[in-house]
C-alpha positions, 0 to 999 in steps of 0.5 A: 115870544122870543123877541121880548125875551131878548130885550129882557137882559138889556132892560134889567141892566138899564133898570139896575144901572138907573137905580145905582145912579140914583142912589149914588147921587143922593149921598155924599161919599165923604158923609159916613154916618156914625152910630153915635149921631145924636147919642152920647159920645163914647168915653175917652181914653184915660191915658194922656201926654206928660206935661199936657192937660189930660182930656177926661170924659167929663170935659165932653159934657160941660154944657159947651160945644166941643170939637174932638179931633183924632190925630197922629204925628205920622199923619200928613193930613193931620199936619195939614189941618193943624193951622185950622185947629189952632185958629179954632182954638184962638177963636174960642172953640173948645178943641180936644185931641185924642192922639192915636197909634202914636209915640208919646214923645213925638206927640209932645214934641209936635205940639211943642213945635207947632202949637197946642190947640187942644185944651186937653189931650188923651192918648190911644197908643194901641188904637183900641178907643178909636174903634169905640168911636168908629174912627177908621183913620186920622184925622177924624173930627167930631162936633159934640153938643154941650151934653156930650151927644154927637152932632157931627162926624167929619172924616178927613182933614179940616181943609178945603171946600168939604170942610167949608161946606159941611163942617163950618156950618155944622159947628156954627149951628151947634154953637148957635144952639148952645147960645140960644139954649 
């Protein structure tokens, strides 16, 4: 009886290790779910940047797919993805911006210098609204269907293979569904 009891701890460890391994292999660590998946997007802040068109809640529910990008001028990955946002806008994608925990003057200067890909911008200087969206840190980007429901949440900059393998197909699918509907 003592021999099989000695084998019990290694068997339990092996079983747990196997279960953890299987669970880790099933999920993409960058694919954090959002509580708003397939639900209406939260409202946008009511504040904006002087001289920049104001993003409104109604802008997210126009019947057109909208990409909502949470950004800040102090965020290096936000700067890295900026050319991608500019290209999206040039390609006719509706791109909205929410500037979070930032200085308005710096945001205005940044958009004037680097170009403004956003049809409208809202500001969240205290970061309160970002919490309602579940945003942990910029950049985070949401794809919204024309009715304002969340099709996808993408964490991190819109660059690299993760962007190409997950975001681009999700945006293409949302735009195709809009065209078909």
